[in-house]
C-alpha positions as CSV (number, residue, x, y, z in Angstrom):
1,M,0.0,0.0,0.0
2,D,1.3,3.5,-0.9
3,T,1.3,5.6,2.2
4,S,3.4,8.5,0.8
5,K,2.0,12.0,1.0
6,H,0.9,13.3,-2.4
7,N,1.6,17.0,-3.2
8,L,2.2,19.0,-6.4
9,S,5.8,17.9,-6.5
10,T,5.0,14.2,-6.3
11,L,2.2,14.7,-8.9
12,F,4.6,16.3,-11.3
13,D,7.1,13.5,-10.7
14,Q,4.3,11.0,-11.6
15,L,3.6,13.0,-14.7
16,G,7.3,12.9,-15.7
17,L,7.7,16.6,-15.4
18,A,10.3,18.7,-13.5
19,S,8.9,18.9,-10.0
20,D,10.8,21.7,-8.2
21,E,8.9,24.7,-7.1
22,K,10.2,27.0,-9.9
23,S,9.4,24.4,-12.6
24,I,5.9,23.9,-11.3
25,E,5.4,27.7,-11.3
26,A,6.8,28.0,-14.8
27,F,4.4,25.2,-16.0
28,T,1.3,26.8,-14.5
29,T,2.3,30.2,-15.8
30,R,2.9,28.9,-19.3
31,Y,-0.4,27.0,-19.6
32,S,-2.8,29.1,-17.6
33,P,-5.5,30.1,-17.6
34,L,-7.1,26.9,-18.7
35,P,-10.6,27.6,-20.2
36,R,-13.4,26.3,-18.0
37,E,-14.9,24.2,-20.8
38,I,-11.8,22.1,-21.0
39,A,-11.3,19.5,-18.3
40,L,-7.8,19.5,-16.8
41,Q,-7.1,15.9,-18.1
42,D,-8.3,16.9,-21.6
43,A,-5.9,19.9,-22.0
44,P,-3.9,19.7,-25.2
45,F,-0.5,20.0,-23.5
46,W,-0.7,16.6,-21.8
47,S,0.6,13.4,-23.4
48,E,-1.8,10.5,-23.6
49,S,-0.3,8.8,-20.6
50,Q,-0.3,12.0,-18.5
51,S,-4.0,12.6,-19.4
52,Q,-4.8,9.1,-18.4
53,L,-3.1,9.4,-15.1
54,L,-5.0,12.5,-14.3
55,E,-8.3,11.1,-15.4
56,E,-7.9,7.9,-13.5
57,G,-6.9,9.8,-10.4
58,L,-10.1,11.8,-10.5
59,E,-12.4,9.0,-11.6
60,D,-11.2,6.5,-9.0
61,D,-11.2,9.3,-6.3
62,S,-7.7,8.1,-5.5
63,D,-5.2,9.5,-3.1
64,W,-4.2,11.7,-6.1
65,A,-7.6,13.4,-6.5
66,E,-7.0,16.2,-4.0
67,V,-3.7,17.3,-5.4
68,I,-5.1,17.0,-9.0
69,D,-7.9,19.3,-7.9
70,E,-5.3,21.6,-6.5
71,L,-3.5,21.7,-9.8
72,D,-6.8,22.2,-11.7
73,A,-7.6,25.3,-9.5
74,M,-4.1,26.7,-10.1
75,M,-4.5,26.3,-13.9
76,R,-7.8,28.2,-13.9
77,H,-6.3,31.5,-12.6
């Protein structure tokens, strides 16, 4: 069982992206704001596997769901 704490850094690691604070900030600045009509996992900047990880994390209401929601909120501003 995975008991590690999930946060933005660990989510970016799972997505195969640079996960330090500056890289996360650069990513969200580059791709924000994400239009409301586009679900986070359907955004065009994700690879198929990244999109799938996000979608499954939300659909399964997994341990990742809260941090995925946090990223979604960040991308809307």
